[in-house]
N, C-alpha and C positions, 0 to 999 in steps of 0.2 A: 504493500500500500504506500509506503513512504517513497518508493521509487516513482510511482505514478504521480504522487503529490509533487515531488521535486521536478519531474519532467514537465508537468502542466502548470504549476503554480509558483515555482521558486522565483520566477522573475517578477511576480506580483507581491508575494508575502515574505515577511521576514522569518528567519529561522525559528524564532520563538513561537510565532503563530503556526507555522507548519508543524511544529512539535505538538502543539495543543490539538490541532486537527487530527493528527495521527493517533493521539491518545484518546480523544473523546469521540471522534467520528466512527460510524459503523460502516464497514466495507461490504458492498453487495455486488454480486454479478447477476444481472437479469437478462433473460433471453429476449430476442426480438418478439414484439407483440405484447410484452408484459406491461400491465397497467400499473404505473408507479403512483399515480394519483387519479382519483375519480371525482366526478361532480358530486358535491355534497359532503365530501370527506373533510374532517378537521385535520389540518396539517400539523404534525408534531416534529417534523424535521425537514431540512432543505438539502437538495442534492448538489454535490459538486461532481461534475462529470470527468472521469479519468480517461475513458475511451468510449467510442460509440456515439450515439445521438438519440435525442428524444424529440418526438413530435407533439406539439401542444394543440389541442382541439377544443372546439365549442360544440354544444349540442342544441339542436332546435327543439321546438315543442313536440315534434313527431319522434324525437329520439335519434335523428340522423346527425352525423358528425360533419364538421367543417374544419379543415386544417387552418391554423392561424400562423404558425411558424415552427422552425426547427431549432433545437438547442444542441450545440456541439460540445466536444471535449474542451476542457479548460474554461467552462462557463457554468451558469446556473439559470434558473427560470424566474423571471420577474413576477409571474403570477403566484409562484410559491412564496416569494419574498413578501408580497402583499398580504397573502393569507396568514403567513407566519406572524408578521408584525401586528396585524389587526385581530388575530385569533378568530378569523371568520372561516366559514365553509368555502371549499374550493368551488369555483365556477367554471373550471376547465378540466379536461382529461389529458393526462400526460402518459404517452405510450412509448415504449422503447422502439425506436426506428430500426435499430440493429441490436445484436448482442452488446450489452452496455455494462461498463464497470463504473460504479459510483461510490462516493462517500457521503453518507447521510449525517448532517450536522443538526443536533438538537436545537429547537427554536430558542431555548433559554440562553444559548450561547451567542445567538445572533445579536441581541441587544447589548450584551456584555462586550462583545468584540467590537461593536460599532464605536464604543467609547474608549476601548483599550488599545485598539490597533488602527492607525490611520490608513494602512494598506487595505484592511478589511472594509472600512467605510468607503474608500474609493472604489473598491471592487464591486460592492453592493450597488452603489449609486450608478456606476458605469454600466453594470449589467442591466439594471432597471431601465436606464436610458436606451440601451441597445435594443432591449425587448420591446420597449414602447415604439421605437422607430419601426421595428419589424411588424408590430401590430398595426400601425398606421399604413404601412406598405401593403399589408394584407387587406385592409379596408379599401385602399385605392385600387388594388388588383381586382377585387370583387366589383367595385363600383364603376371602374373606367376601362378595364381591359376586356376584349372579346374573349370568348371561351377558349379559342385556339391559343391565344396569347397567354391566358391563365394556365392552360395545360402545359405549354412549353416552359414557362417560368417554373411551375411546380416540378417538372422533370429535371430541369437544371439545378434547382435548389436541392432536390432529393439526391442527385448525383454528387453534388458538392459536399453535402454532409456525410455521405457514405464514402467519399473520396474514391469514387469509382464511376467511370462513364458508362458502365453496364449496370442497369437497374433491374433487379429481380422483383417483378411485381406483375399483377394481373390487371386487365382492363377494369374488372369489377372493383378491385381495391382502389384504383385511381378514382373511379367514379364516386366511391364512398368518401374519399378524402376531399374531393372537389364539390361534393354535394350536387351531383348531376347523375345522368343515366349512363349505363354501360354502352348503350347504342351510340350516344353522342360521343363518348370517349373514343370508341373504336373508329368512328368516322373521322374524327379530328386527328387521331394518331396516323391514320392512312394519309391524311392531308399533309401532316408534318413530314412523313416519310417521302412523299412525292416532292416536297420542297427540299429534300436532302438535309433535313435538320436532325432526323433520327433514323435508326434502323430497327425494324421490328423483328423479334424472334419469339419463340414459344415461351411465354411467361417471363420475358425479359425485353428490355429496350436499351439500345445503345445510343448515347448522345454523341452526335458528330460535332467536332470542334468545340468541345466544352471549354 
């Protein structure tokens, strides 16, 4: 665990804070698709991502999901921070995008470290700022981009957080993430392939010129 902390957070945190994280944090390995946080949960800890990625989603009144943004290694989730600080129920669902290694930090330590460590305070505020930017970008994407543009952006974002231009997914899974139908996704994927932006394979998609 300490090696993962050093690799991802040594440039951000001082040695004393890294030591506290390694002593207090709970190390977890979660498989792809694992729900780290669900809607309505009370949050008792905050994740620091050592490897892998998490996708953050909202749910509509019908119970369908809509993806908001991805969180990568070396980062954390702003929605988690908000719920931790306010001790409120979660309004999002956080799902492991890939097999993911995380360290869970008890919420009691978050407030303490905000006062104790300048680096922790800066990290939390910067993470919150970045996630809010991504949230606004998600709103703009839904409001202003056509569905084919939304789909291509989603595929590129997914490839970047996975650090692989070959995405293993199905048309149905994409449709669920984008809150649309599989038929629409299949049609637009064919269009993107014709435009030489992607290459379609069975249960996988290659992004060209990522």
